[in-house]
C-alpha positions in Angstrom: 120.6 119.4 82.1 118.5 119.4 85.2 120.0 118.7 88.6 119.1 115.1 89.6 121.4 114.9 92.6 118.5 115.2 95.1 116.4 112.5 93.5 116.0 109.5 95.8 114.9 106.5 93.6 113.9 104.2 96.4 112.1 104.3 99.7 110.8 101.8 102.2 107.3 100.6 103.1 106.1 98.6 106.1 103.7 95.7 105.4 100.5 96.3 107.4 97.6 94.1 108.5 95.4 96.2 106.1 97.7 95.2 103.2 97.2 91.5 104.0 93.4 92.0 104.6 92.8 92.9 100.9 94.4 89.6 99.7 92.1 86.8 98.7 91.4 84.1 96.1 90.2 84.8 92.6 87.5 82.6 91.0 88.6 80.8 87.9 85.4 80.8 85.8 84.1 84.0 84.3 80.6 83.5 85.7 82.1 83.0 89.2 84.3 86.0 88.8 81.2 88.1 88.0 79.6 87.0 91.3 82.6 88.1 93.4 81.9 91.3 95.4 85.4 92.5 94.6 88.4 91.2 92.7 91.1 90.7 95.3 94.8 90.8 95.0 96.0 87.2 95.1 99.4 88.0 96.7 101.2 90.8 98.5 103.7 91.0 95.6 100.8 91.8 93.2 99.4 94.5 95.5 102.8 96.2 96.1 103.8 96.0 92.4 100.6 97.8 91.5 100.8 100.3 94.4 104.4 101.3 93.5 104.0 101.0 89.7 106.6 98.3 89.2 106.8 94.6 88.7 106.9 91.7 91.1 110.3 90.8 89.6 111.8 94.2 90.4 110.4 94.1 94.0 112.2 90.8 94.4 115.4 92.3 93.1 115.1 95.2 95.6 114.5 92.8 98.4 116.9 89.8 98.0 116.3 86.9 100.4 112.7 87.9 101.1 109.7 86.1 99.6 107.4 89.1 99.0 104.2 87.0 99.1 105.1 85.5 102.4 106.4 88.3 104.6 104.6 89.0 107.9 103.1 92.3 109.1 105.8 94.7 110.2 108.3 93.7 107.5 110.1 96.6 105.9 110.5 96.4 102.2 112.5 98.5 99.7 110.2 99.9 97.0 110.5 102.5 94.1 109.9 106.0 95.3 
């Protein structure tokens, strides 16, 4: 069996202004979506879940008491490594 004693399953990330800058609103109608220059993330939780290959629900479990979509720049969050 391999030695897993040095594996660190979690790390931290700091929310940056650049993270918040890529958030936006998504059009609802397919024709309007096609006209958008980019498809933005609609919330910080969605962005971080995709970045760290996890779910918004798991991010919430790792960060109790923090509303992931509403944290300000500089907030330190626990994320999967």
